[in-house]
C-alpha positions in Angstrom: 48.1 -12.0 13.7 47.4 -15.2 15.6 50.2 -17.0 17.8 50.4 -19.9 15.3 50.7 -17.7 12.3 53.4 -15.4 14.0 55.3 -18.8 14.7 55.3 -20.0 11.1 58.9 -18.4 10.4 60.1 -20.1 13.6 58.7 -23.4 12.4 60.6 -23.1 9.0 63.8 -22.0 10.6 63.5 -25.3 12.9 62.8 -27.5 10.1 65.8 -26.0 8.1 68.0 -26.9 11.1 66.8 -30.4 11.6 67.2 -30.9 7.9 70.8 -29.5 8.0 71.6 -31.6 11.3 70.1 -34.9 9.7 72.1 -34.3 6.4 75.5 -33.7 8.3 74.9 -36.8 10.5 74.1 -38.8 7.1 70.6 -39.7 8.3 67.7 -39.6 6.2 64.8 -38.2 7.9 63.3 -36.3 5.0 62.2 -36.8 1.6 61.4 -34.1 -0.9 57.8 -35.5 -2.0 56.8 -36.2 1.5 57.8 -32.9 2.9 56.2 -31.0 0.2 52.8 -33.1 1.1 53.3 -32.3 4.5 53.6 -28.5 4.2 50.8 -28.6 1.4 48.3 -30.2 4.0 49.4 -27.7 6.5 49.0 -24.8 4.2 45.4 -26.1 3.3 44.7 -26.4 7.1 45.6 -22.8 7.9 43.6 -21.5 5.1 40.6 -23.5 6.1 41.1 -22.1 9.6 40.2 -18.7 8.3 36.6 -20.1 8.1 36.6 -22.8 10.8 38.4 -20.8 13.6 35.4 -18.3 13.4 32.9 -21.2 13.8 34.9 -22.3 16.8 35.4 -19.0 18.5 32.0 -17.9 17.6 30.3 -20.7 19.3 32.8 -20.3 22.2 31.9 -16.5 22.4 28.2 -17.2 22.2 28.3 -19.8 25.0 30.4 -17.4 27.3 28.0 -14.6 26.8 24.8 -16.5 27.2 25.6 -19.7 29.2 28.5 -19.4 31.5 27.9 -20.4 34.9 28.7 -17.0 36.5 25.4 -15.7 34.9 23.5 -17.9 37.2 25.4 -18.5 40.3 27.6 -16.3 42.6 30.8 -18.0 41.4 33.5 -15.4 40.7 34.7 -14.6 37.3 37.6 -16.5 35.7 40.7 -14.3 36.3 42.0 -13.5 32.8 43.6 -10.1 33.3 47.2 -9.1 32.7 49.7 -11.1 34.9 51.7 -8.0 35.5 50.2 -4.9 36.8 52.1 -1.6 36.2 51.9 1.3 38.6 53.5 4.6 39.6 55.9 2.6 41.8 56.9 0.0 39.1 55.2 -3.4 38.4 53.9 -6.3 40.5 52.5 -9.6 39.8 48.9 -10.3 39.6 48.6 -13.6 41.3 44.9 -14.3 40.7 45.6 -13.6 37.0 48.7 -16.0 36.9 46.6 -18.7 38.7 43.7 -18.2 36.3 46.0 -18.4 33.2 47.7 -21.5 34.5 44.5 -23.2 35.4 43.2 -22.3 31.8 46.2 -23.8 30.3 45.9 -26.9 32.1 42.2 -27.4 31.5 42.6 -26.8 27.8 45.3 -29.5 27.7 42.8 -31.8 29.4 40.2 -30.9 26.8 42.7 -31.4 23.9 43.7 -35.0 25.4 39.9 -36.1 25.1 39.5 -34.5 21.7 42.6 -36.1 20.5 41.6 -39.6 22.0 38.0 -39.5 20.5 39.7 -38.5 17.2 41.4 -41.8 17.3 38.6 -44.2 18.6 35.6 -42.7 16.7 35.6 -43.1 12.8 34.0 -39.7 12.1 36.5 -37.9 14.2 39.3 -39.9 12.9 38.3 -38.9 9.2 39.2 -35.3 10.5 42.5 -36.2 12.0 43.9 -38.9 9.8 45.9 -36.5 7.5 48.2 -35.8 10.5 49.2 -39.5 10.5 49.4 -40.3 6.9 52.9 -39.4 6.5 55.4 -42.3 6.4 58.2 -40.1 7.9 58.6 -38.5 11.2 60.2 -35.0 11.4 59.3 -31.3 12.2 57.6 -30.9 8.7 55.2 -33.6 9.7 54.1 -31.4 12.7 52.6 -29.0 10.2 50.6 -31.7 8.4 47.3 -30.9 9.9 43.4 -31.3 9.2 41.6 -28.6 7.2 38.4 -29.9 8.4 38.5 -31.4 11.9 38.3 -28.2 13.5 34.5 -28.0 12.6 33.6 -30.6 15.2 36.4 -30.1 17.7 34.4 -27.3 19.4 32.4 -29.7 21.1 35.1 -30.7 23.5 35.9 -26.9 24.2 32.5 -25.6 24.7 32.3 -26.8 28.6 35.2 -24.3 29.1 33.0 -21.3 27.9 30.3 -22.6 30.3 32.9 -22.5 33.1 33.5 -18.8 32.5 36.9 -19.0 30.4 36.9 -16.1 27.9 37.5 -16.8 24.4 40.7 -14.8 24.2 42.0 -16.8 27.1 41.0 -20.1 25.4 42.4 -18.9 22.0 45.8 -18.1 23.5 46.1 -21.2 25.7 44.9 -23.6 22.7 47.4 -21.8 20.2 50.5 -22.2 22.7 49.3 -25.9 23.3 49.6 -26.5 19.4 52.8 -24.6 19.3 54.3 -26.6 21.9 53.4 -30.0 20.1 55.6 -28.7 17.2 59.1 -29.6 18.5 58.1 -33.1 19.6 57.9 -34.3 16.1 61.5 -35.1 15.8 63.9 -38.1 15.7 66.9 -36.0 16.6 66.0 -36.1 20.3 66.1 -39.5 21.9 65.2 -38.9 25.5 64.8 -36.0 27.9 65.6 -36.0 31.7 63.5 -38.5 33.6 61.3 -35.8 35.3 60.4 -34.4 31.9 59.7 -37.8 30.5 57.3 -38.4 33.5 55.4 -35.2 33.3 55.7 -33.6 29.7 54.8 -35.1 26.4 58.3 -35.6 24.7 59.5 -36.6 21.2 59.8 -40.3 22.7 56.3 -40.3 23.8 54.8 -38.8 20.6 56.9 -41.1 18.3 55.0 -43.9 19.9 51.7 -42.1 19.1 52.6 -41.9 15.4 53.6 -45.7 15.2 51.6 -48.3 13.3 53.1 -51.0 15.5 50.2 -52.9 17.1 51.4 -52.2 20.7 51.6 -48.7 19.8 48.1 -48.0 18.2 46.1 -45.5 20.0 48.4 -44.5 22.6 50.0 -41.3 24.1 47.2 -38.8 23.3 48.8 -36.0 25.4 49.3 -32.3 24.1 51.6 -30.9 26.7 51.4 -33.2 29.8 51.7 -36.8 29.4 50.3 -37.1 32.9 46.9 -37.5 31.3 47.8 -40.7 29.5 49.4 -42.1 32.7 46.2 -41.2 34.7 43.7 -42.4 32.1 45.5 -45.7 30.9 46.6 -44.7 27.4 50.4 -44.6 28.1 53.0 -46.6 26.4 56.8 -45.9 26.6 59.1 -46.1 23.6 60.7 -49.6 23.3 61.7 -49.7 19.7 61.6 -47.1 16.8 58.2 -47.2 15.4 57.0 -47.6 11.8 55.2 -44.5 10.7 52.1 -44.1 8.8 48.8 -45.5 8.6 47.8 -49.3 8.9 46.5 -48.8 5.4 48.9 -46.4 3.8 47.6 -43.5 2.0 50.0 -43.8 -1.0 49.4 -40.3 -2.3 51.0 -36.8 -2.3 47.8 -35.1 -3.0 46.9 -32.9 0.0 43.4 -32.7 -0.8 42.9 -36.3 -1.1 44.7 -36.7 2.1 42.1 -34.4 3.8 39.1 -36.2 2.5 39.9 -39.6 1.8 38.5 -41.1 5.0 35.2 -39.5 4.5 35.0 -41.3 1.3 35.8 -44.4 2.9 33.1 -43.9 5.5 30.6 -42.9 2.9 31.3 -46.2 0.8 31.1 -48.3 3.9 27.7 -47.0 4.9 26.5 -47.6 1.4 27.7 -51.1 1.4 26.2 -51.7 5.1 22.9 -53.6 5.2 21.5 -52.6 8.5 21.1 -49.2 10.3 23.1 -50.6 13.1 26.0 -51.4 10.8 25.6 -47.8 9.2 25.7 -46.2 12.7 28.9 -48.2 13.5 30.5 -47.3 10.3 30.3 -43.6 11.2 30.6 -43.6 15.0 32.5 -47.0 15.5 36.2 -47.3 15.8 38.1 -46.6 12.5 38.8 -50.4 12.1 35.3 -51.5 12.4 33.8 -53.6 9.7 30.4 -55.5 9.7 30.7 -59.3 10.0 29.1 -59.3 6.5 32.0 -57.2 5.4 34.9 -59.2 6.9 34.5 -58.2 10.5 37.0 -55.8 12.2 40.3 -55.1 10.9 43.2 -56.6 12.7 46.2 -54.8 12.8 49.3 -56.9 11.5 52.6 -57.0 13.1 55.2 -54.6 11.3 59.0 -54.4 10.8 61.0 -51.2 10.6 63.2 -53.0 8.0 60.5 -54.5 5.9 58.3 -51.4 5.6 58.2 -50.2 1.9 57.5 -46.4 1.6 55.4 -44.8 -1.1 57.9 -43.3 -3.4 56.7 -42.9 -7.1 59.3 -42.9 -9.6 59.0 -39.6 -11.4 61.9 -37.8 -13.3 63.9 -35.3 -11.3 62.7 -32.7 -13.6 59.3 -33.1 -12.3 60.3 -32.9 -8.9 62.2 -29.7 -9.5 59.0 -28.5 -11.2 56.9 -29.5 -8.1 59.3 -27.8 -5.7 59.4 -24.7 -7.8 55.7 -24.4 -8.0 55.0 -25.3 -4.3 57.5 -22.4 -3.4 55.7 -20.0 -5.7 52.4 -20.9 -4.1 53.6 -20.1 -0.5 53.7 -16.3 -0.8 50.1 -15.8 -2.0 49.0 -18.4 0.6 50.9 -16.2 3.3 49.3 -13.0 1.9 45.9 -14.6 2.1 46.4 -15.7 5.8 47.9 -12.2 6.9 45.2 -10.3 4.9 42.1 -12.3 5.2 40.4 -10.0 7.9 40.6 -7.0 5.5 39.5 -8.9 2.2 35.8 -9.3 0.9 34.6 -12.9 1.0 34.7 -13.5 -2.8 38.4 -12.5 -3.0 39.2 -14.9 0.0 37.3 -17.7 -1.7 39.0 -17.1 -5.0 42.5 -16.9 -3.6 41.8 -20.0 -1.4 40.6 -22.0 -4.6 43.9 -21.1 -6.3 46.2 -22.0 -3.5 44.3 -25.4 -3.1 44.3 -26.0 -6.7 48.1 -25.3 -7.0 49.1 -27.5 -4.2 46.8 -30.3 -5.4 48.3 -30.1 -8.8 51.8 -30.2 -7.3 50.9 -33.4 -5.4 49.5 -34.9 -8.6 52.9 -34.0 -10.3 54.8 -35.7 -7.7 53.0 -39.0 -8.4 53.1 -38.6 -12.4 49.1 -38.6 -12.4 47.6 -38.3 -15.9 45.0 -35.7 -14.4 47.7 -33.6 -13.2 49.2 -32.9 -16.5 45.8 -31.5 -17.8 45.0 -29.8 -14.5 48.2 -27.8 -14.3 48.1 -27.0 -18.1 44.8 -25.4 -17.4 46.0 -23.6 -14.3 49.0 -22.2 -16.1 46.7 -21.1 -19.0 44.4 -19.3 -16.9 47.2 -17.6 -14.8 48.9 -16.6 -18.0 45.8 -15.1 -19.3 45.3 -13.2 -16.1 48.6 -12.0 -16.2 48.3 -10.9 -19.9 45.1 -9.0 -18.9 46.6 -7.1 -16.2 49.4 -5.9 -18.5 47.1 -4.8 -21.2 44.9 -2.9 -18.6 48.1 -1.6 -16.8 46.9 -2.9 -13.6 50.0 -4.4 -12.2 53.6 -3.3 -12.4 55.2 -4.4 -15.5 58.0 -6.5 -13.9 55.2 -8.4 -11.9 53.0 -9.2 -14.9 55.9 -10.0 -17.2 57.6 -12.2 -14.7 54.2 -14.1 -14.0 53.6 -14.5 -17.8 57.1 -15.7 -18.4 56.9 -18.2 -15.5 53.6 -19.7 -17.1 55.3 -20.1 -20.5 58.4 -21.6 -19.1 56.5 -24.0 -16.9 54.0 -24.8 -19.7 57.1 -25.8 -21.8 58.7 -27.9 -19.0 55.5 -29.9 -18.5 55.0 -30.4 -22.1 58.7 -31.9 -22.5 57.9 -34.2 -19.6 54.5 -35.2 -20.6 55.4 -38.9 -21.3 56.2 -39.3 -17.5 52.6 -38.7 -16.7 51.5 -42.3 -16.6 49.8 -43.1 -13.4 46.1 -43.3 -13.9 43.3 -42.5 -11.3 42.0 -46.0 -11.5 44.9 -47.2 -9.5 43.9 -45.2 -6.5 40.6 -46.4 -6.7 41.9 -49.9 -6.5 43.7 -49.0 -3.5 40.4 -47.6 -2.1 38.5 -50.8 -2.7 41.4 -52.7 -0.7 41.0 -50.4 1.9 37.1 -50.8 2.1 38.0 -54.4 2.2 40.1 -54.1 5.3 43.3 -55.3 3.4 
C-alpha cells in the first residue's frame, strides 16, 4: 500500500476532528453537499491513479534505466539507501544517504512548484487542476478534492529528476510525502504559525491565499512544502484578508465527474469557436482567462466580497440529502477495496469496479442537485445492483446475509427515490446555459 493510501484513515480522523472543533465553536466551515463532492472527487482521483501512476512511474523508471546522466559520465550514483545502517555493534547514521534523501525531497518540491504554477498559467494544465479549486469552502475535506486526469501530463515536470539519477522509489516516496504534507494546510482553524515557519514553510495562511478568487490573490503561493520558492520567484502574497474561495466562474455542480472534465469541455468549445489557428493555440496553451478579441477579449477578474458571495446550494429535500449521504457511504468500502486489491485483480475486474464507483458517485452528485437525469440513472443503477444480488443468491455465490442485505438496500432505496421523485426538477439544459456564460467570459 502506498503512503497516500496508508494515510487515508488519518485524513478522515483529522477531518472529523476539524468538523467537531468547528461545530463546538459554532463556525460553519463544512456543508454536507460540498464535502460529499470533495470526497467523491478525491475517490475518483485515487481510482484513476491506479492507471495514471503506472504511466508516471513507468516513464520515470524508463528514463532512469536508459537516460540517467550517470550512464554517460563519471558522476556518482544518487544516494538512496537506508539512512540508518545496522551492524553487529548497533546502528549508525548513513550521512550520504541522509543527504541524498534530503536533496531529493527538496528537488521534488521545486519540481512540484513549477508543475503547480504551470497548472494555473496554462489552460490545458489548468483543466487538469481546476477540480481542486472548485469548492467554495476551505477545509480539510477540500484537500482531498483532487484531479483524476492531471497526472497524465504532470510527468513532464518530474522527468528531469530521473535524468539526474534519482530512482523511481526515492521519487515516489518524496512525492507522496510532499502531497501528504499539503493536507493539513487546507484549514481555517489555524490562523498563523510562528514567524520562522511562515517565512520558510507553506502554511494554512499562505495556502488560503492560493485558493482565493480575490483579484489580488489570483495565481499566487504555488508552494508545496517550502514557500521560499514563491518568495524567490516572485509569486508570494501574504494573507491580508480572508479570501473568497472557489473559481472566478463557479462550477455550480456537485457532480464529481463533471468537476473533472468541465474545463476540457470549455477548451474544446472555445477551440471550435476560434477563427484562426493562432487563437486555437491560445485557447489550449494560453492562460485560462484568455479569449480572442473576436470573442470579447481576455476575462477580467472582478472584485469580490466575502459578505456578498453567494454559494452554490440547491434546495433539495432533507430526505434526498440523507439518501445521498447513505449511498456515498456505501460506495466508499468498494472503492477502498479496489484501491487495496488493484494489484491482484485482472484488468476487466478493475475496470468494472471503477465504473461502478464512478457511476455511484456521479449519481450521488446528481441527487444532491435534484437533477432529472440522476433519478433515472440511480433507478437503473439500483435495478442492475438488485439483479446482480439476486443472481448471486440464486447461484449461491455469495453469503446469504450479504446478498440479502444488498437486495433489501436496493428495494428500500428505489422506494425512497420514488417517493421523492417530484424533487428531481433541475434540467440539464440549465447547466448548459451556465457553460455558455462561462464560454462568454461572464
